[in-house]
C-alpha positions in Angstrom: -14.4 15.8 19.5 -11.6 14.2 21.6 -13.0 10.7 20.9 -13.0 11.4 17.1 -9.4 12.7 17.4 -8.3 9.6 19.3 -9.8 7.4 16.5 -8.1 9.4 13.7 -4.9 9.4 15.6 -4.8 5.6 15.9 -5.9 5.0 12.3 -3.3 7.5 11.0 -0.6 5.9 13.2 -1.4 2.4 11.9 -1.4 3.7 8.3 2.1 5.2 8.9 3.4 1.9 10.3 1.9 0.0 7.3 3.5 2.5 4.9 6.9 2.0 6.6 6.9 -1.7 7.4 4.7 -3.2 4.7 4.4 -0.9 1.6 8.1 0.2 1.5 9.5 -3.3 1.8 7.0 -4.5 -0.8 8.2 -1.8 -3.2 11.9 -2.3 -2.7 12.2 -6.0 -2.0 9.2 -7.4 -3.9 9.1 -4.9 -6.7 5.5 -3.8 -6.1 5.6 0.0 -6.3 1.8 0.2 -6.3 1.9 -0.6 -2.6 3.6 2.7 -1.7 1.2 4.6 -4.1 -1.9 3.2 -2.4 -0.6 3.4 1.2 1.0 6.8 0.5 -2.3 8.3 -0.6 -4.2 6.8 2.3 -1.7 7.9 4.8 -1.5 11.4 3.3 -5.2 11.9 3.6 -5.3 10.5 7.1 -2.3 12.8 8.0 -4.2 15.8 6.8 -7.3 14.7 8.9 -5.0 14.2 11.9 -3.4 17.7 11.7 -6.8 19.4 11.2 -8.4 17.5 14.1 -5.3 18.0 16.3 -5.5 21.8 15.8 -9.2 21.7 16.6 -8.7 19.6 19.8 -5.8 21.8 21.0 -7.8 25.0 20.6 -11.1 23.6 21.9 -9.6 22.0 25.1 -6.8 24.5 25.6 -4.3 21.7 26.0 -1.0 22.4 27.7 2.2 22.9 25.6 3.5 19.5 26.6 0.4 17.7 25.3 0.4 19.7 22.1 4.1 18.8 21.6 3.3 15.1 22.1 0.5 15.4 19.6 2.8 16.9 17.0 5.6 14.4 17.6 3.1 11.6 17.4 2.2 12.7 13.8 5.7 12.0 12.5 7.2 9.4 14.8 6.3 5.7 14.5 4.6 4.0 17.6 4.2 7.3 19.5 0.5 7.2 18.6 -0.1 4.3 21.0 1.5 6.3 23.9 -0.6 9.3 22.9 -3.8 7.2 22.9 -3.0 6.1 26.4 -2.5 9.7 27.6 -5.6 11.0 25.9 -7.7 8.1 27.3 -6.5 8.9 30.8 -7.3 12.6 30.2 -10.8 11.9 29.0 -11.4 9.7 32.0 -10.2 12.4 34.4 -12.6 14.9 32.7 -15.5 12.5 33.4 -14.7 12.0 37.1 -16.0 15.3 38.4 -19.3 14.7 36.5 -19.8 11.3 38.1 -19.3 12.5 41.7 
């Protein structure tokens, strides 16, 4: 489940950046409002998937409040998804270490 959440997190984060830095300028500077419509819908669907999977991961893994806060901040702040991915990758590696020994 954590792996799926990490994938959704990255895709949602990239869609947010595309919406902000590609679709919005295309709408306001190039006069292409369809860019925001298409990217807005895609990002909206991915955002809902992100929130649903985030709640599932937080409950399933009983994550600490600091990690939960980072997950929620990541959903609305550009570029934080990359930091979150790094932290979740480290956490999943740490979970595997006791099993390897």
